[in-house]
C-alpha angles and dihedrals in degrees: 000000000000114000120195123188136187105220125340112335117222089235091067100025095100099039116117112246120221120207127181106206095197091053090050090051092051092048096047104039129065113225095241096050120100117233140180136198124248091242093057093046093048092048091054089050093053107275107148104193101080094106091049092051091048091050092049091046091053089050091049091050091050091051090047091053091051091048091049092052091051092046092050088055092051092047091050091051091047092051091048091050091047091051091048091050091048090055090057092057125092119249092255092053091047092051092051093048092044091052089050091050096242096118 
């Protein structure tokens, strides 16, 4: 079942990649090595947009917090609805859906 590809195969070309930056940092850096971020290094070299980026990042985090609060409400309503629907089922139906992992 081993599949080897040269380049990016069409089968996986449109898949969304997921990267965890903190995990990459832990994997790549040794604990005793000093490091710096690109923004700090660029600012010391004359880049003048650090404040703008920090402001936009704060705005993005605020929007993300609002989105998360709304999403938590939707998820809570969905779980309540799912529980109410499960109560309406017979025991046999509940057993079948529980075995399938739906409930």
